[in-house]
LUMNUFI-788382 format. One record per residue: residue in one letter; x, z, y of N, C-alpha, C in turn. Coordinates in pm, whole numbers, plus 50000, padded with zeros to 5 digits. Layout:
<rs>
R/aa/n.px/n.pz/n.py/ca.px/ca.pz/ca.py/c.px/c.pz/c.py
R/A/X/Z/Y/X/Z/Y/X/Z/Y
...
</rs>
This chain:
<rs>
R/aa/n.px/n.pz/n.py/ca.px/ca.pz/ca.py/c.px/c.pz/c.py
R/X/81618/67087/64196/81649/67166/64071/81580/67066/63948
R/X/81660/67097/63842/81647/67027/63741/81480/67105/63681
R/X/81399/67032/63608/81303/67066/63515/81277/66959/63401
R/X/81283/67052/63265/81244/66965/63153/81087/66931/63127
R/X/81018/66856/63131/80899/66824/63043/80908/66820/62921
R/X/80824/66924/62863/80806/66933/62685/80672/66847/62657
R/X/80677/66744/62584/80584/66665/62591/80500/66733/62436
R/X/80403/66795/62449/80353/66840/62350/80189/66769/62304
R/X/80214/66707/62159/80075/66633/62136/80042/66606/62004
R/X/79947/66617/61954/79892/66578/61801/80008/66497/61708
R/X/80025/66520/61567/80154/66442/61578/80006/66318/61477
R/X/80076/66213/61459/79988/66069/61463/80112/65981/61350
R/X/80004/65948/61305/80111/65789/61252/80063/65654/61330
R/X/80142/65516/61354/80094/65481/61403/79983/65423/61327
R/X/79952/65401/61199/79837/65440/61178/79717/65445/61169
R/X/79729/65566/61161/79638/65670/61208/79541/65632/61348
R/X/79679/65641/61427/79650/65598/61585/79550/65481/61630
R/X/79558/65399/61554/79530/65214/61536/79614/65160/61654
R/X/79597/65050/61647/79678/64977/61733/79658/64946/61907
R/X/79579/64975/61927/79461/64958/62058/79486/65152/62105
R/X/79475/65194/62030/79528/65366/62090/79685/65357/62084
R/X/79767/65300/62031/79898/65336/62059/79996/65207/62168
R/X/79897/65110/62150/79963/65013/62258/79935/65082/62416
R/X/79785/65125/62439/79688/65184/62509/79873/65287/62585
R/X/79853/65411/62501/79964/65523/62498/80104/65500/62550
R/X/80152/65299/62501/80335/65300/62548/80243/65274/62642
R/X/80144/65191/62716/80133/65154/62860/80156/65264/62956
R/X/80122/65362/62884/80040/65442/62980/80237/65561/62970
R/X/80286/65532/62908/80433/65646/62899/80508/65540/63006
R/X/80497/65399/62962/80577/65269/63046/80634/65283/63224
R/X/80444/65322/63257/80427/65324/63372/80447/65448/63417
R/X/80421/65566/63396/80461/65697/63413/80623/65707/63400
R/X/80734/65606/63334/80812/65659/63348/80839/65558/63505
R/X/80836/65429/63473/80862/65381/63611/80837/65446/63747
R/X/80715/65492/63710/80673/65575/63811/80801/65700/63847
R/X/80814/65748/63736/80930/65876/63778/81068/65766/63818
R/X/81095/65692/63785/81235/65629/63819/81219/65539/63948
R/X/81122/65532/64017/81073/65493/64143/81103/65560/64256
R/X/81005/65697/64221/81034/65832/64344/81148/65872/64294
R/X/81266/65791/64204/81396/65891/64197/81452/66045/64162
R/X/81356/66093/64052/81326/66202/64059/81373/66191/63850
R/X/81365/66039/63799/81415/66083/63670/81555/66102/63619
R/X/81601/66182/63539/81741/66201/63504/81723/66148/63383
R/X/81651/66222/63298/81671/66139/63148/81509/66134/63083
R/X/81512/66072/62981/81405/66058/62927/81419/66039/62800
R/X/81340/66118/62643/81363/66068/62523/81266/66077/62425
R/X/81226/65974/62401/81121/65986/62253/81192/66004/62163
R/X/81136/66183/62108/81184/66263/61996/81100/66193/61803
R/X/81152/66184/61698/81107/66124/61587/81030/66248/61522
R/X/80914/66210/61445/80806/66300/61417/80932/66429/61365
R/X/80821/66502/61367/80844/66620/61324/80926/66690/61190
R/X/80855/66624/61122/80920/66593/60951/81038/66571/60976
R/X/81129/66485/61097/81278/66486/61056/81343/66556/61080
R/X/81305/66679/61164/81385/66776/61198/81437/66863/61157
R/X/81492/66944/61185/81613/67018/61102/81566/67189/61189
R/X/81564/67319/61189/81543/67427/61181/81683/67527/61125
R/X/81697/67558/61238/81902/67685/61156/81821/67847/61259
R/X/81822/67847/61143/81860/68054/61215/81962/68118/61072
R/X/82009/68224/61183/82072/68268/61148/81978/68468/61116
R/X/81935/68496/60906/81880/68587/60879/82019/68673/60813
R/X/82012/68836/60834/82064/68843/60759/82222/68822/60767
R/X/82322/68795/60853/82382/68693/60901/82452/68594/60780
R/X/82351/68594/60738/82337/68396/60620/82265/68336/60754
R/X/82370/68149/60724/82230/68083/60789/82141/68035/60708
R/X/82073/67988/60772/81899/67928/60661/81898/67783/60764
R/X/81858/67709/60665/81861/67597/60654/81690/67529/60670
R/X/81622/67506/60791/81489/67458/60668/81448/67300/60735
R/X/81421/67224/60676/81369/67109/60687/81272/67095/60739
R/X/81205/67049/60848/81072/67019/60933/81082/67123/61035
R/X/80982/67155/61105/81004/67194/61250/81023/67410/61205
R/X/81041/67429/61331/81000/67583/61348/80848/67627/61318
R/X/80825/67554/61401/80657/67541/61478/80529/67525/61309
R/X/80481/67616/61243/80336/67604/61176/80258/67565/61293
R/X/80243/67410/61296/80125/67362/61378/80091/67193/61390
R/X/79947/67179/61430/80003/66977/61377/80029/66953/61488
R/X/80005/66996/61619/80104/66961/61731/80212/66936/61669
R/X/80319/66869/61821/80470/66783/61735/80483/66790/61938
R/X/80684/66869/61920/80692/66800/62056/80771/66624/61967
R/X/80734/66612/62101/80687/66452/62072/80806/66379/62185
R/X/80851/66468/62302/80983/66400/62375/80991/66496/62480
R/X/81090/66441/62560/81142/66552/62648/81166/66448/62811
R/X/81148/66502/62877/81169/66397/63069/81242/66521/63132
R/X/81356/66484/63189/81412/66553/63241/81387/66489/63457
R/X/81374/66548/63480/81355/66546/63593/81441/66641/63728
R/X/81432/66600/63843/81526/66649/63913/81387/66632/64076
R/X/81376/66765/64093/81275/66780/64242/81345/66912/64362
R/X/81231/66924/64417/81292/66997/64486/81245/67159/64433
R/X/81158/67144/64374/81083/67294/64308/80978/67328/64219
R/X/80968/67395/64162/80796/67415/64070/80656/67376/64065
R/X/80642/67331/64229/80572/67234/64254/80531/67151/64207
R/X/80615/67074/64284/80663/66967/64276/80687/66890/64107
R/X/80723/67001/64020/80753/66980/63858/80584/66997/63801
R/X/80490/67046/63844/80407/67105/63842/80332/66911/63869
R/X/80323/66884/63960/80223/66745/64002/80339/66582/63895
R/X/80430/66625/63876/80488/66538/63787/80447/66569/63663
R/X/80430/66661/63552/80339/66732/63485/80216/66710/63483
R/X/80129/66714/63532/80020/66664/63558/79999/66511/63598
R/X/80094/66429/63557/80060/66280/63587/80161/66225/63467
R/X/80137/66300/63366/80256/66268/63254/80123/66230/63156
R/X/80132/66154/63049/79990/66049/62953/79936/66245/62843
R/X/80080/66250/62797/79994/66384/62712/79870/66488/62770
R/X/79912/66551/62880/79850/66605/62963/79660/66580/62930
R/X/79706/66482/62913/79493/66449/62873/79500/66452/62692
R/X/79593/66465/62663/79577/66512/62526/79680/66550/62402
R/X/79715/66623/62509/79813/66771/62414/79865/66899/62557
R/X/79994/66898/62557/80005/67008/62657/80161/66937/62699
R/X/80184/66954/62855/80282/66932/62894/80395/67051/62921
R/X/80458/67085/62870/80548/67247/62922/80682/67213/63004
R/X/80677/67252/63137/80759/67261/63232/80888/67385/63224
R/X/81036/67331/63178/81111/67433/63171/81218/67401/63282
R/X/81246/67533/63365/81382/67516/63405/81544/67514/63384
R/X/81562/67415/63472/81665/67340/63359/81795/67467/63404
R/X/81900/67479/63325/82036/67612/63337/82130/67492/63269
R/X/82242/67470/63406/82402/67415/63379/82489/67481/63306
R/X/82528/67627/63303/82560/67716/63308/82606/67897/63265
R/X/82664/67950/63240/82636/68093/63232/82757/68134/63335
R/X/82714/68219/63418/82835/68320/63539/82839/68473/63449
R/X/82924/68516/63396/82910/68612/63327/82817/68650/63219
R/X/82765/68615/63181/82635/68616/63046/82507/68547/63093
R/X/82491/68547/63231/82368/68514/63305/82320/68319/63293
R/X/82261/68333/63299/82245/68161/63324/82212/68117/63431
R/X/82289/68008/63510/82193/67958/63621/82158/67855/63685
R/X/82043/67849/63729/81961/67757/63745/82066/67621/63783
R/X/81985/67454/63753/82021/67394/63811/82000/67397/63958
R/X/82108/67277/64020/82047/67330/64167/82040/67168/64204
</rs>
């Protein structure tokens, strides 16, 4: 079953983090990605640009509203996603436990859905 690990952590620039902390984070993510790949569970991973680069759209009173920036008013950002294919939620939790942001942010686990059947999402298999 596919799960997406949504990596949330405080938004910071390279300058505010400092070179040492940035290098340490990059090493941690590289190691984590290599471990996922070596275990054969990595489907995809993507680092996202800072939330200031995002655009949020929604419909209000039949009109499209386009907002610069993220939907949530928070100091945390969704910094990246990792898609894994594992047998069950317990396995996804174990992989999320090993994700570097679990130490300085949060890792949200969300099951994937591949398509709809009669209007209902069907979980990935």
